[in-house]
Structure formats: C-alpha cells, structure tokens
PyMOL Python script that loads the backbone (N, CA, C, O; Angstrom):
from pymol import cmd

cmd.read_pdbstr("""\
ATOM      1  N   MET A   1      45.460  17.988 -19.920  1.00  0.00           N
ATOM      2  CA  MET A   1      45.605  18.944 -18.865  1.00  0.00           C
ATOM      3  C   MET A   1      44.395  19.869 -18.873  1.00  0.00           C
ATOM      4  O   MET A   1      43.975  20.312 -19.942  1.00  0.00           O
ATOM      5  N   THR A   2      43.839  20.163 -17.739  1.00  0.00           N
ATOM      6  CA  THR A   2      42.721  21.093 -17.684  1.00  0.00           C
ATOM      7  C   THR A   2      43.036  22.178 -16.678  1.00  0.00           C
ATOM      8  O   THR A   2      43.770  21.958 -15.715  1.00  0.00           O
ATOM      9  N   SER A   3      42.482  23.335 -16.907  1.00  0.00           N
ATOM     10  CA  SER A   3      42.645  24.416 -15.943  1.00  0.00           C
ATOM     11  C   SER A   3      41.349  24.554 -15.170  1.00  0.00           C
ATOM     12  O   SER A   3      40.327  23.998 -15.573  1.00  0.00           O
ATOM     13  N   ALA A   4      41.374  25.285 -14.067  1.00  0.00           N
ATOM     14  CA  ALA A   4      40.182  25.451 -13.242  1.00  0.00           C
ATOM     15  C   ALA A   4      39.036  26.068 -14.040  1.00  0.00           C
ATOM     16  O   ALA A   4      37.891  25.634 -13.915  1.00  0.00           O
ATOM     17  N   SER A   5      39.336  27.075 -14.858  1.00  0.00           N
ATOM     18  CA  SER A   5      38.265  27.724 -15.620  1.00  0.00           C
ATOM     19  C   SER A   5      37.729  26.810 -16.706  1.00  0.00           C
ATOM     20  O   SER A   5      36.536  26.859 -17.002  1.00  0.00           O
ATOM     21  N   SER A   6      38.571  25.974 -17.314  1.00  0.00           N
ATOM     22  CA  SER A   6      38.091  25.091 -18.372  1.00  0.00           C
ATOM     23  C   SER A   6      37.222  23.983 -17.799  1.00  0.00           C
ATOM     24  O   SER A   6      36.352  23.468 -18.501  1.00  0.00           O
ATOM     25  N   SER A   7      37.432  23.603 -16.545  1.00  0.00           N
ATOM     26  CA  SER A   7      36.628  22.560 -15.927  1.00  0.00           C
ATOM     27  C   SER A   7      35.176  23.000 -15.819  1.00  0.00           C
ATOM     28  O   SER A   7      34.267  22.181 -15.951  1.00  0.00           O
ATOM     29  N   ARG A   8      34.957  24.262 -15.585  1.00  0.00           N
ATOM     30  CA  ARG A   8      33.590  24.772 -15.449  1.00  0.00           C
ATOM     31  C   ARG A   8      32.874  24.848 -16.782  1.00  0.00           C
ATOM     32  O   ARG A   8      31.649  24.734 -16.827  1.00  0.00           O
ATOM     33  N   THR A   9      33.608  25.038 -17.867  1.00  0.00           N
ATOM     34  CA  THR A   9      32.976  25.183 -19.175  1.00  0.00           C
ATOM     35  C   THR A   9      32.992  23.883 -19.970  1.00  0.00           C
ATOM     36  O   THR A   9      32.358  23.802 -21.022  1.00  0.00           O
ATOM     37  N   GLY A  10      33.693  22.879 -19.497  1.00  0.00           N
ATOM     38  CA  GLY A  10      33.788  21.617 -20.199  1.00  0.00           C
ATOM     39  C   GLY A  10      34.850  21.613 -21.288  1.00  0.00           C
ATOM     40  O   GLY A  10      34.954  20.638 -22.033  1.00  0.00           O
ATOM     41  N   GLU A  11      35.640  22.672 -21.402  1.00  0.00           N
ATOM     42  CA  GLU A  11      36.697  22.726 -22.404  1.00  0.00           C
ATOM     43  C   GLU A  11      37.910  21.944 -21.894  1.00  0.00           C
ATOM     44  O   GLU A  11      38.337  22.108 -20.751  1.00  0.00           O
ATOM     45  N   ILE A  12      38.452  21.092 -22.763  1.00  0.00           N
ATOM     46  CA  ILE A  12      39.620  20.303 -22.383  1.00  0.00           C
ATOM     47  C   ILE A  12      40.763  20.639 -23.323  1.00  0.00           C
ATOM     48  O   ILE A  12      40.624  20.571 -24.544  1.00  0.00           O
ATOM     49  N   TYR A  13      41.893  21.003 -22.737  1.00  0.00           N
ATOM     50  CA  TYR A  13      43.107  21.287 -23.477  1.00  0.00           C
ATOM     51  C   TYR A  13      44.085  20.175 -23.158  1.00  0.00           C
ATOM     52  O   TYR A  13      44.440  19.977 -21.996  1.00  0.00           O
ATOM     53  N   ARG A  14      44.526  19.447 -24.172  1.00  0.00           N
ATOM     54  CA  ARG A  14      45.410  18.318 -23.944  1.00  0.00           C
ATOM     55  C   ARG A  14      46.768  18.596 -24.581  1.00  0.00           C
ATOM     56  O   ARG A  14      46.857  18.978 -25.748  1.00  0.00           O
ATOM     57  N   ILE A  15      47.827  18.397 -23.789  1.00  0.00           N
ATOM     58  CA  ILE A  15      49.187  18.544 -24.295  1.00  0.00           C
ATOM     59  C   ILE A  15      49.956  17.286 -23.927  1.00  0.00           C
ATOM     60  O   ILE A  15      50.054  16.922 -22.755  1.00  0.00           O
ATOM     61  N   ASP A  16      50.499  16.629 -24.942  1.00  0.00           N
ATOM     62  CA  ASP A  16      51.302  15.428 -24.748  1.00  0.00           C
ATOM     63  C   ASP A  16      52.735  15.724 -25.150  1.00  0.00           C
ATOM     64  O   ASP A  16      52.990  16.474 -26.092  1.00  0.00           O
ATOM     65  N   TRP A  17      53.655  15.132 -24.433  1.00  0.00           N
ATOM     66  CA  TRP A  17      55.070  15.212 -24.770  1.00  0.00           C
ATOM     67  C   TRP A  17      55.385  14.003 -25.626  1.00  0.00           C
ATOM     68  O   TRP A  17      55.003  12.884 -25.284  1.00  0.00           O
ATOM     69  N   LEU A  18      56.077  14.212 -26.733  1.00  0.00           N
ATOM     70  CA  LEU A  18      56.475  13.110 -27.600  1.00  0.00           C
ATOM     71  C   LEU A  18      57.808  12.569 -27.086  1.00  0.00           C
ATOM     72  O   LEU A  18      58.840  13.216 -27.266  1.00  0.00           O
ATOM     73  N   PRO A  19      57.807  11.396 -26.451  1.00  0.00           N
ATOM     74  CA  PRO A  19      59.020  10.847 -25.827  1.00  0.00           C
ATOM     75  C   PRO A  19      60.197  10.781 -26.790  1.00  0.00           C
ATOM     76  O   PRO A  19      60.045  10.466 -27.971  1.00  0.00           O
ATOM     77  N   GLY A  20      61.369  11.084 -26.255  1.00  0.00           N
ATOM     78  CA  GLY A  20      62.592  11.062 -27.054  1.00  0.00           C
ATOM     79  C   GLY A  20      62.818  12.331 -27.855  1.00  0.00           C
ATOM     80  O   GLY A  20      63.791  12.432 -28.602  1.00  0.00           O
ATOM     81  N   THR A  21      61.913  13.313 -27.703  1.00  0.00           N
ATOM     82  CA  THR A  21      62.031  14.582 -28.428  1.00  0.00           C
ATOM     83  C   THR A  21      61.791  15.729 -27.458  1.00  0.00           C
ATOM     84  O   THR A  21      61.490  15.512 -26.284  1.00  0.00           O
ATOM     85  N   ASP A  22      61.926  16.935 -27.954  1.00  0.00           N
ATOM     86  CA  ASP A  22      61.553  18.134 -27.200  1.00  0.00           C
ATOM     87  C   ASP A  22      60.224  18.676 -27.709  1.00  0.00           C
ATOM     88  O   ASP A  22      59.902  19.842 -27.481  1.00  0.00           O
ATOM     89  N   VAL A  23      59.452  17.843 -28.395  1.00  0.00           N
ATOM     90  CA  VAL A  23      58.234  18.288 -29.065  1.00  0.00           C
ATOM     91  C   VAL A  23      57.004  18.028 -28.196  1.00  0.00           C
ATOM     92  O   VAL A  23      56.844  16.954 -27.617  1.00  0.00           O
ATOM     93  N   LEU A  24      56.142  19.041 -28.123  1.00  0.00           N
ATOM     94  CA  LEU A  24      54.846  18.927 -27.459  1.00  0.00           C
ATOM     95  C   LEU A  24      53.774  18.863 -28.535  1.00  0.00           C
ATOM     96  O   LEU A  24      53.854  19.566 -29.542  1.00  0.00           O
ATOM     97  N   HIS A  25      52.783  18.029 -28.324  1.00  0.00           N
ATOM     98  CA  HIS A  25      51.668  17.901 -29.261  1.00  0.00           C
ATOM     99  C   HIS A  25      50.411  18.282 -28.500  1.00  0.00           C
ATOM    100  O   HIS A  25      50.045  17.629 -27.522  1.00  0.00           O
ATOM    101  N   GLY A  26      49.754  19.337 -28.950  1.00  0.00           N
ATOM    102  CA  GLY A  26      48.562  19.822 -28.268  1.00  0.00           C
ATOM    103  C   GLY A  26      47.306  19.610 -29.081  1.00  0.00           C
ATOM    104  O   GLY A  26      47.316  19.686 -30.309  1.00  0.00           O
ATOM    105  N   THR A  27      46.213  19.340 -28.365  1.00  0.00           N
ATOM    106  CA  THR A  27      44.902  19.228 -28.981  1.00  0.00           C
ATOM    107  C   THR A  27      43.957  20.158 -28.242  1.00  0.00           C
ATOM    108  O   THR A  27      43.754  20.023 -27.035  1.00  0.00           O
ATOM    109  N   CYS A  28      43.381  21.099 -28.972  1.00  0.00           N
ATOM    110  CA  CYS A  28      42.447  22.067 -28.403  1.00  0.00           C
ATOM    111  C   CYS A  28      41.083  21.407 -28.205  1.00  0.00           C
ATOM    112  O   CYS A  28      40.803  20.357 -28.784  1.00  0.00           O
ATOM    113  N   HIS A  29      40.250  22.023 -27.394  1.00  0.00           N
ATOM    114  CA  HIS A  29      38.899  21.513 -27.180  1.00  0.00           C
ATOM    115  C   HIS A  29      38.090  21.482 -28.467  1.00  0.00           C
ATOM    116  O   HIS A  29      37.091  20.767 -28.550  1.00  0.00           O
ATOM    117  N   CYS A  30      38.508  22.256 -29.482  1.00  0.00           N
ATOM    118  CA  CYS A  30      37.795  22.270 -30.767  1.00  0.00           C
ATOM    119  C   CYS A  30      38.277  21.163 -31.695  1.00  0.00           C
ATOM    120  O   CYS A  30      37.714  20.965 -32.771  1.00  0.00           O
ATOM    121  N   GLY A  31      39.327  20.434 -31.280  1.00  0.00           N
ATOM    122  CA  GLY A  31      39.839  19.334 -32.081  1.00  0.00           C
ATOM    123  C   GLY A  31      41.046  19.675 -32.935  1.00  0.00           C
ATOM    124  O   GLY A  31      41.672  18.775 -33.494  1.00  0.00           O
ATOM    125  N   ARG A  32      41.388  20.946 -33.051  1.00  0.00           N
ATOM    126  CA  ARG A  32      42.570  21.336 -33.826  1.00  0.00           C
ATOM    127  C   ARG A  32      43.823  20.890 -33.090  1.00  0.00           C
ATOM    128  O   ARG A  32      43.840  20.821 -31.862  1.00  0.00           O
ATOM    129  N   GLU A  33      44.871  20.589 -33.847  1.00  0.00           N
ATOM    130  CA  GLU A  33      46.122  20.108 -33.280  1.00  0.00           C
ATOM    131  C   GLU A  33      47.268  21.044 -33.627  1.00  0.00           C
ATOM    132  O   GLU A  33      47.226  21.759 -34.628  1.00  0.00           O
ATOM    133  N   HIS A  34      48.296  21.027 -32.778  1.00  0.00           N
ATOM    134  CA  HIS A  34      49.434  21.922 -32.938  1.00  0.00           C
ATOM    135  C   HIS A  34      50.644  21.252 -32.300  1.00  0.00           C
ATOM    136  O   HIS A  34      50.504  20.556 -31.295  1.00  0.00           O
ATOM    137  N   THR A  35      51.824  21.452 -32.868  1.00  0.00           N
ATOM    138  CA  THR A  35      53.051  20.973 -32.242  1.00  0.00           C
ATOM    139  C   THR A  35      53.987  22.152 -32.022  1.00  0.00           C
ATOM    140  O   THR A  35      54.017  23.099 -32.809  1.00  0.00           O
ATOM    141  N   ALA A  36      54.750  22.074 -30.939  1.00  0.00           N
ATOM    142  CA  ALA A  36      55.702  23.138 -30.606  1.00  0.00           C
ATOM    143  C   ALA A  36      56.733  22.569 -29.637  1.00  0.00           C
ATOM    144  O   ALA A  36      56.478  21.581 -28.948  1.00  0.00           O
ATOM    145  N   GLN A  37      57.894  23.204 -29.594  1.00  0.00           N
ATOM    146  CA  GLN A  37      58.912  22.825 -28.618  1.00  0.00           C
ATOM    147  C   GLN A  37      58.807  23.673 -27.362  1.00  0.00           C
ATOM    148  O   GLN A  37      59.270  23.262 -26.298  1.00  0.00           O
ATOM    149  N   ASP A  38      58.214  24.831 -27.468  1.00  0.00           N
ATOM    150  CA  ASP A  38      58.123  25.768 -26.351  1.00  0.00           C
ATOM    151  C   ASP A  38      56.764  25.644 -25.660  1.00  0.00           C
ATOM    152  O   ASP A  38      55.736  25.856 -26.302  1.00  0.00           O
ATOM    153  N   PRO A  39      56.733  25.304 -24.364  1.00  0.00           N
ATOM    154  CA  PRO A  39      55.459  25.176 -23.658  1.00  0.00           C
ATOM    155  C   PRO A  39      54.653  26.479 -23.634  1.00  0.00           C
ATOM    156  O   PRO A  39      53.423  26.449 -23.682  1.00  0.00           O
ATOM    157  N   VAL A  40      55.340  27.611 -23.560  1.00  0.00           N
ATOM    158  CA  VAL A  40      54.637  28.894 -23.556  1.00  0.00           C
ATOM    159  C   VAL A  40      53.935  29.114 -24.894  1.00  0.00           C
ATOM    160  O   VAL A  40      52.781  29.542 -24.928  1.00  0.00           O
ATOM    161  N   GLU A  41      54.628  28.822 -25.994  1.00  0.00           N
ATOM    162  CA  GLU A  41      54.016  28.940 -27.320  1.00  0.00           C
ATOM    163  C   GLU A  41      52.783  28.049 -27.419  1.00  0.00           C
ATOM    164  O   GLU A  41      51.758  28.447 -27.974  1.00  0.00           O
ATOM    165  N   MET A  42      52.893  26.835 -26.873  1.00  0.00           N
ATOM    166  CA  MET A  42      51.768  25.901 -26.930  1.00  0.00           C
ATOM    167  C   MET A  42      50.562  26.454 -26.181  1.00  0.00           C
ATOM    168  O   MET A  42      49.450  26.429 -26.709  1.00  0.00           O
ATOM    169  N   TRP A  43      50.756  26.951 -24.966  1.00  0.00           N
ATOM    170  CA  TRP A  43      49.633  27.484 -24.193  1.00  0.00           C
ATOM    171  C   TRP A  43      49.064  28.750 -24.822  1.00  0.00           C
ATOM    172  O   TRP A  43      47.852  28.965 -24.793  1.00  0.00           O
ATOM    173  N   GLU A  44      49.925  29.588 -25.388  1.00  0.00           N
ATOM    174  CA  GLU A  44      49.414  30.782 -26.067  1.00  0.00           C
ATOM    175  C   GLU A  44      48.525  30.386 -27.233  1.00  0.00           C
ATOM    176  O   GLU A  44      47.488  31.011 -27.459  1.00  0.00           O
ATOM    177  N   TRP A  45      48.918  29.345 -27.985  1.00  0.00           N
ATOM    178  CA  TRP A  45      48.103  28.870 -29.097  1.00  0.00           C
ATOM    179  C   TRP A  45      46.775  28.324 -28.582  1.00  0.00           C
ATOM    180  O   TRP A  45      45.717  28.623 -29.136  1.00  0.00           O
ATOM    181  N   MET A  46      46.836  27.524 -27.523  1.00  0.00           N
ATOM    182  CA  MET A  46      45.613  26.945 -26.954  1.00  0.00           C
ATOM    183  C   MET A  46      44.641  28.035 -26.508  1.00  0.00           C
ATOM    184  O   MET A  46      43.459  28.006 -26.851  1.00  0.00           O
ATOM    185  N   LEU A  47      45.148  28.986 -25.747  1.00  0.00           N
ATOM    186  CA  LEU A  47      44.288  30.006 -25.152  1.00  0.00           C
ATOM    187  C   LEU A  47      43.858  31.087 -26.139  1.00  0.00           C
ATOM    188  O   LEU A  47      42.975  31.888 -25.831  1.00  0.00           O
ATOM    189  N   ALA A  48      44.475  31.117 -27.325  1.00  0.00           N
ATOM    190  CA  ALA A  48      44.090  32.098 -28.355  1.00  0.00           C
ATOM    191  C   ALA A  48      42.859  31.646 -29.138  1.00  0.00           C
ATOM    192  O   ALA A  48      42.399  32.368 -30.023  1.00  0.00           O
ATOM    193  N   HIS A  49      42.318  30.469 -28.830  1.00  0.00           N
ATOM    194  CA  HIS A  49      41.159  29.934 -29.552  1.00  0.00           C
ATOM    195  C   HIS A  49      40.100  31.023 -29.724  1.00  0.00           C
ATOM    196  O   HIS A  49      39.784  31.695 -28.743  1.00  0.00           O
ATOM    197  N   PRO A  50      39.545  31.231 -30.895  1.00  0.00           N
ATOM    198  CA  PRO A  50      39.668  30.454 -32.115  1.00  0.00           C
ATOM    199  C   PRO A  50      40.766  30.929 -33.059  1.00  0.00           C
ATOM    200  O   PRO A  50      40.932  30.338 -34.126  1.00  0.00           O
ATOM    201  N   GLN A  51      41.527  31.977 -32.713  1.00  0.00           N
ATOM    202  CA  GLN A  51      42.600  32.447 -33.593  1.00  0.00           C
ATOM    203  C   GLN A  51      43.629  31.336 -33.774  1.00  0.00           C
ATOM    204  O   GLN A  51      44.132  30.780 -32.798  1.00  0.00           O
ATOM    205  N   GLY A  52      43.938  31.019 -35.028  1.00  0.00           N
ATOM    206  CA  GLY A  52      44.888  29.960 -35.318  1.00  0.00           C
ATOM    207  C   GLY A  52      44.267  28.577 -35.334  1.00  0.00           C
ATOM    208  O   GLY A  52      44.979  27.580 -35.465  1.00  0.00           O
ATOM    209  N   HIS A  53      42.940  28.501 -35.202  1.00  0.00           N
ATOM    210  CA  HIS A  53      42.258  27.222 -35.141  1.00  0.00           C
ATOM    211  C   HIS A  53      41.287  27.038 -36.300  1.00  0.00           C
ATOM    212  O   HIS A  53      40.432  26.154 -36.250  1.00  0.00           O
ATOM    213  N   SER A  54      41.403  27.849 -37.332  1.00  0.00           N
ATOM    214  CA  SER A  54      40.497  27.802 -38.471  1.00  0.00           C
ATOM    215  C   SER A  54      40.653  26.514 -39.252  1.00  0.00           C
ATOM    216  O   SER A  54      41.763  25.996 -39.381  1.00  0.00           O
ATOM    217  N   VAL A  55      39.541  25.985 -39.780  1.00  0.00           N
ATOM    218  CA  VAL A  55      39.609  24.776 -40.594  1.00  0.00           C
ATOM    219  C   VAL A  55      40.336  25.039 -41.905  1.00  0.00           C
ATOM    220  O   VAL A  55      40.737  24.098 -42.588  1.00  0.00           O
ATOM    221  N   HIS A  56      40.509  26.301 -42.262  1.00  0.00           N
ATOM    222  CA  HIS A  56      41.216  26.655 -43.497  1.00  0.00           C
ATOM    223  C   HIS A  56      42.721  26.770 -43.291  1.00  0.00           C
ATOM    224  O   HIS A  56      43.473  26.895 -44.257  1.00  0.00           O
ATOM    225  N   GLU A  57      43.165  26.729 -42.033  1.00  0.00           N
ATOM    226  CA  GLU A  57      44.581  26.777 -41.733  1.00  0.00           C
ATOM    227  C   GLU A  57      45.091  25.345 -41.587  1.00  0.00           C
ATOM    228  O   GLU A  57      44.349  24.475 -41.131  1.00  0.00           O
ATOM    229  N   PRO A  58      46.339  25.084 -41.965  1.00  0.00           N
ATOM    230  CA  PRO A  58      46.853  23.727 -41.852  1.00  0.00           C
ATOM    231  C   PRO A  58      46.881  23.242 -40.405  1.00  0.00           C
ATOM    232  O   PRO A  58      47.155  24.015 -39.487  1.00  0.00           O
ATOM    233  N   ARG A  59      46.599  21.970 -40.213  1.00  0.00           N
ATOM    234  CA  ARG A  59      46.674  21.384 -38.863  1.00  0.00           C
ATOM    235  C   ARG A  59      48.127  21.188 -38.507  1.00  0.00           C
ATOM    236  O   ARG A  59      48.942  20.797 -39.343  1.00  0.00           O
ATOM    237  N   GLY A  60      48.445  21.468 -37.243  1.00  0.00           N
ATOM    238  CA  GLY A  60      49.809  21.265 -36.763  1.00  0.00           C
ATOM    239  C   GLY A  60      50.746  22.350 -37.227  1.00  0.00           C
ATOM    240  O   GLY A  60      50.522  23.003 -38.246  1.00  0.00           O
ATOM    241  N   ASN A  61      51.793  22.526 -36.463  1.00  0.00           N
ATOM    242  CA  ASN A  61      52.783  23.533 -36.786  1.00  0.00           C
ATOM    243  C   ASN A  61      54.109  23.045 -36.249  1.00  0.00           C
ATOM    244  O   ASN A  61      54.377  23.166 -35.053  1.00  0.00           O
ATOM    245  N   SER A  62      54.932  22.503 -37.101  1.00  0.00           N
ATOM    246  CA  SER A  62      56.224  21.995 -36.632  1.00  0.00           C
ATOM    247  C   SER A  62      57.150  23.146 -36.304  1.00  0.00           C
ATOM    248  O   SER A  62      57.364  24.051 -37.110  1.00  0.00           O
ATOM    249  N   SER A  63      57.692  23.089 -35.106  1.00  0.00           N
ATOM    250  CA  SER A  63      58.623  24.127 -34.667  1.00  0.00           C
ATOM    251  C   SER A  63      59.986  23.542 -34.459  1.00  0.00           C
ATOM    252  O   SER A  63      60.915  24.259 -34.087  1.00  0.00           O
TER     253      SER A  63
END
""", "prot")
cmd.dss("prot")
cmd.show_as("cartoon", "prot")
cmd.util.cbc("prot")
cmd.orient("prot")
C-alpha cells in the first residue's frame, strides 16, 4: 500500500493480511517488519519511522 506522499519520496509501506487470522504483517520502507491485529496500530508504527525501527529492537511484534 502506498500513500500519495510516499509515492513522491519513493517510500513504500506494505501491509499484508495473514489469511485465516486477524493479523496484519507490515513491512516499512526501511525493511523492518511488524505484526499487529489493529490497523491503526500498524499505521502508527509505520508512520513513526524511525521510532520503533531500530536494528537493536526485535523484529516483529506479536499482538
């Protein structure tokens, strides 16, 4: 999924739904990954880049 502003900067935010679950799997333009059940939580995580996207923080977050 891309937003109008991300199209201009080349940033791509991808969110996939894991079929058979209520889980969303997101991949930020920086390559970090995150999982959440709440779409709002997922977008807040995506748009908070780089907060929560550190290589020292664990990848993914099961909710």
